N, C-alpha and C positions, 0 to 999 in steps of 0.2 A: 422170313428174316427181314429186318428193317434195313433199308439202304441208307447210308450216310451221304448226304448231298454236299456239294461244294461250299454251301453257305452254312455249314454246321457250326462254325466257330465265328459268328459275326461280331460280337461286341467285346468279349473277354472282360466284361465287367465295366466297360467304359460308358458312362452316361454324361453327355454334354462335356466330354473331355476330362471328366474326373473319374477316378477309379473308385468303385464301390468298396466299402470297408470290408464286407463279408468276403468278397473275392480276394482282396489283398491278404486277409488273414488266412484264408484257405490255401492260397499259393505259398505264402511264407511258411505255413505249417507243413505243407508237402515238401518244401525244400529242406527244412530242418529234419523232418522224419527220414527223408531219403539220405541225408548226410549222416545221420546216426546209424541207419541200416548199413550203409557202405563202410563206415568206420568200424562197426561191430563185426561185420562179415569178413573184412580183410585184415583183421588184427592177427598178429603172428601166432598166438596161442589160441587154438579153436577148441571150444567145448560145446556140448549140446545146449547149454544155457545161452552162450553167445549166438549160436546159430538160430535158436528160437527167438531171441530178442531181435536179431536182424530181420527175420521173417515177419515178426509182428510189426516192426517199424516200417518195413516195406509195404505191408498191407495197409497200415495207417496212411502212408504217403499216397498209395493208390486211391484210397477212399477219399482223401482230400482233393486229389486231382479230379476224380469223377464228380465230386460235389461242385467243384468250380466249373467244370464243363456243363453240368446240368443247369447251373445258375446263369450261364452266359449264352445259351442258345435261344433262338427266337421262337421256334414252334414247340407245341406240347409233345408232338411225337418224338422229336429229338431229345427233349428233356426226359421223357420216359425212357428212352434208350440209355442215356447216361445214368439215370437213377437206377435202372436195373443192374448196371455194372457196379454202381456204388453199393447196392445191397449185397451183391455177390462178394465184394471185397470185405464188407462189414461182417458178413456171416462167417468169415474165416477167423476173425479176431478172437472170439472167446476160446476156441480150441488152441490157437497159438499162444495166448496168454496163460492158459492153464498149463500147457506144456512147458512154457518158460518158467512159471512159478514153481512147478514140481522139480524142474531141473536146477533152478537157481537156489531153492531153499535148502538143498542138501549139497554138501561138498562132494559126495560120491554119487553123482547122478547116473553114471553108467551101471553101478550096482543096483540102484533103485529100479531102473528099467529092466535089468536082468531078472530081478525078483518078480516083476509084474508080468513077465512073459508067461504065456500059457504053456504048461508042461506037457 
């Protein structure tokens, strides 16, 4: 297992006192995706579509955070560590979005999943 050292977060996208554009976009994307996930997850009326959307947006926020961390570390080993976490969070996205699209496309999502259950 790879150890995380104390200097794992050295630059956070700062080069000569200026923030890199890609890091700024990734962090702002993570903030907005997390805000959407929290808003959708804590809404009063919960449906499967809302929960699937919240999980998908949370996975997108995690992917963006891991991309930022991978771009801002100094050593290749640390970058590989964060890229592995990024790929794990990215691999969850297709299943979450398919689940969301099936749930959202029909008004009766519980009936749809009930019919798909193995008898």
